[in-house]
N, C-alpha and C positions, 0 to 999 in steps of 0.2 A: 605862858611858855612861848618863847620866840619861835619863828618859823623854822630856823635851822634845827633846833632841838626837836620840833615836831616831826620834821622830815627824817631825821636820824632815828627817832623812835619808831616810825613806821617801818623803816628798813629792818630794824632789830626785831620787830614783831613778825615781819614776813619770814625772816631767816630762822626765827625760833618756832615757826609754824603756829604762832598764835592767830594768824590770819590764814584761813584756808582758801582754796581756789574760788569757791562760790562767794565768799565774803569779799575777796579781792575784786571780782567782777562787779559786785554791787558798789564797792567803794569807788571804783573807776567811774562808774556812771554818776554817782553822787557828787564827786569832786570836780567833775567836768565843768560844772557851772558855779561851784561854790569856792573851790580853792585850786587855782590853776597849777600851782607848783606841786601840790600833793598829786594832782592828776598826772602831771608830767612824770613824776617819780614812779607812780604805780604802773603806768603804761610801759615804762622802761623795762619793768620786770617781765612783761610779755615777750619782748624781743630779746632779752637777755635773761632767760629763766634761771631762777635761783638754784636749780638742780645742776646747772652747767656753769654758771658764772657767779663771780663775787662782785657785787656792786658796792662801792664805798662812797658814801656821801661825805665829801671833804670839807665843803664850805658853802655858805650862802652869803653872797656879797654883791651889793649894787643890783639886786634883783636878778642875779645870775646864780644858777646851781652849778657847782664844780664837782664833777663826778668821775671817778676812776673805775674802769671795768677790767677785770681779769678773768681768765678761765680758771675753773676749780683746779687746785693743786692735785696732781696724780702721785700718790704715795708709791705707786709701782714703778715710777720713773724718776728716782731721786737724782739721776745724773743730769736731768734737764735743768738748765740755768733758770733761776727765778725770773729773770727778765723775759724769758720766752713765754711766760704765762700772762704777761700784761698785754691787753688787747687795744685799748684806746682810752683817751681822756676827753671828756665832753664838758663844754661850758654851755649850759642850756638856758635860754631866755625866750620870751614870747616871740621876739622878732627874728631870732636866728639860733643856730647851733654851731658853735665853733668846735672843730675836731682837731685834737692834737695827738701825735704819736700813734697813729693807726698802724697796727702791726698784725702780722700773722701771729696767732697765739694758740698753743696746744694744737688740736686738730683743725682749727679754723683758719681760713685764709683771710688776708686783708680784704679781698673782694667780698667775702661773706660778711665781714664786719661792716663794710661800707653800706651794703644793701640793707642790713639790719637797721642802720641809722636812717637811711632814706625812708624805709617803710615806717619807722617810728615817727619821723617828721610828718609823713603823710597823715598818719592817724591823729597826731596831736595838732595838726594844721599849723606847724611852724614853717614859715614860707621860705626860709633860706638856710643853706649850709655853707660854711666856709672853712678853708684849711690852707695850710702851707704844705707844698709838696716836698716832703723829705724822703720820698720812697727810695728804697734800695733793694737790689736783688742780692740775696745772700747765696754765694756760690763759691765752691772750692776754697773754703775757709777764708772768705773775704767778702767784701761788699762792693757792688757797682752801682753808680748813680742810675736808677731805673728810669727816671724821666728822660735823661739824655739817650739812654739805650733805645727807648721807644721813639724818641724824636728822630734819631738817626735811621730808624726803620720805617717810620710812617709819616714823619713830619710834625707829629704832635705827641704830647705825653699821654700816658694811660689815663690819667685823671681828665685831661681834655676830652678824650674819646668817650668818657662816661658822663660828660656834661658839666664838669667843673672847669669853669672858664674865667678869664678876665676880659676887660674891655679891649685888650690887645691880641686876643687869641687868634682871630682871623688873619691879622697882619703877620703875626708870628709864624703861623702855618705856611703862609705864602712865601715868606723869606726862607723858612727852613726847608721847604720842598726844593727851592732853587739850590740851596747848599748841598743837600744830600743827593742831588742828581748830577753833581760834579764828579769827575773821575777820582776813584779812591787812591790811585797812585800819586795824584797831585797832593792830596791830603797827607799822604805818607811823607812826601818830600818836605812839606812845611813842618810836620811834626819832627822829623829828623833834624832839620836846620835849627830848630828852636829848643831841642831837647835839653841842652846844657845851660840854657838861659833861664830856666824856670826851676827854682829851688822850692819844691813842695815835698813835705814828708811822705805823702802817699806815692809820689813818683819814685823817690829814692827807695822806699820800701819794696815797690814792685820790681825795680831794677835789680835790687839785691836778690829777690826771690827768683829772678830769672838768671841769676849768676853772672850778671854783666858788670857789676861793681863789687868792690871788696866789702865784707861785712862791717869793717870798722869805719866806713865812710858814712857820715851822717848828713852831709849836704853836698850837692854837686859842685859847689865852689871849691871843694877840696881838690878837684881836678884842675890844678893850676896850669899845667902844660897844655898847649893847643893839641899836641900829639895825643895826649890822653883823651881829650874831648873828642877828637876826630875818630879815635879808635872806638870809643863808646858808641858814637853815632853809626859807624860802619857795622858794628856788631848788632846793634838794635835793628838797623835796616835789613840786614841779612836774616835776622830772626823773624821779622814781620813777613818778608817775602817767602820764606820757607814754610811759614805757618798759615798765611792767608793767601790763597790763590786769586789773583786778579790781573787781568790784562789792562791795556791802556784805555779800553772802553768801559770797563766795569765801574759802575757808579758806587758811591758810598752807600746808598740805599740798598743796592743788590748785595753788597758785602755784608751789611748788618742784618738783612733779612735772613741770609744763610747762617750768620752767627746766632741769631735769635733761635733758629730751628735747632742748632746744635746745643745751645744752652738749656733747652727744655729737658734734655736727658742728663745734664750734669748734676751731680749731687751737691748738697750744701757743704759736706765734708768728705774727705777721702777721694779726691779726684786722681785720675791718672796723670803722669807727667805731661802728656800732650794736652789734656784738658786744662791743667794748671797753667801751662804756657800761654794758651790762647786767652784765658781769663786775665792774666797779668798784662798782656799786650793791650787788650781792649780797655782795661782799667786805666792804663797810662794814656791812651789816645783820648778817652772820654774826659779824664782829669785835665788834660792839656786844652781840649776844646772848651771846657767849662771855664778855665782860666782865661783863655783868649776872648771869651764872650763877656767877661766881667771886668777885665782890666782896661784901663784907659791910658794911652791908646792901645787898641788891640794889636798884637803882633802879626795877625793874619786876617785882615779885614774881610777877605773873600770867604772866610770860613766861620763867620760869626753865627752862632745859634741863638735865636731870640726865644726867651721863655720867662714870663713873669710868674715865677713859682711861689712868690711870697704871700699872695692872697688870691686864691681861686674860690669862686662862688658857684653854687648849684641852686637853681630855682626849683623848688619842690612843687611838683604837679599836685595841687590840692583838690582837684576835681577832674572828672573824666571829660569835662567840656560838654557843650550842648550837643545833643544828638540831632542830626539832620532829619527833619521831618519830610518824608516823601509824600507828595500829594497823590492821593488815589484818584485815578480817572473814574469819573462817574459814568455809569452805564447810561447810554441813551436808548430810549425805547421809541 
């Protein structure tokens, strides 16, 4: 029997209760030195217990285990979308674990999922985790780029703050802190001046939801007349100024720190009109900043946010380190 079939059979036995907890503990100890992939799979069930999670062994290829993990389906909540139950996708090998699509799932937060994987890696002594930051904040029936939201608040992404870094992270944070300490009103001017030059579906969608353009407009290029463009810019600027209070000295960071505090109380669905308005404005600003930071040449070089989101790595602490031995003073007689 090939290893993929063996691993799938082990999972089937665990879920059918053919293997009890005592036997599972014994198998973990035995396979630790005899079959590393069985060991990896068995230990995974400690951190994602079968009573709460469904582990699906999808494939074994090039000595990598491809595994999908979802929270158990709650029959009492049939209205919850099936996607809301998916937690993460793992590619496990002795040298590293690649994490894909890490999400909030059921009652579990993305933070909880991440620390489960970190603790799993510590026990199995897999030295490195890696991922691409696709994190989003789901709020007011929409999604905001969470990495940029945190960068504009602290200078670094949430993953960076938890130790997931690239070889550019320090330089990125230095640059980003300089950007976010610039006046927010200057950023608004740049956003307004370039608003009609960037045709992105998410910008158009948010402008529609703010009631600033007609429902039948699908791209900003439809605003042919300069007067229409200027009218849109004026309306959006007025909306920003009435929604976000900032004087000439208020920095981008100060504004976003306040916005982060407000967002903590905003629901995922069913926001008030005022909450909805703030979320749409911030979504447009972040989308435009992201565009500015990736397009060549940038349309606002002074507001480039640097972030290498595509490959972040976490070095797993595999031991507690050596304890410092303190020399005891010998008594003299």
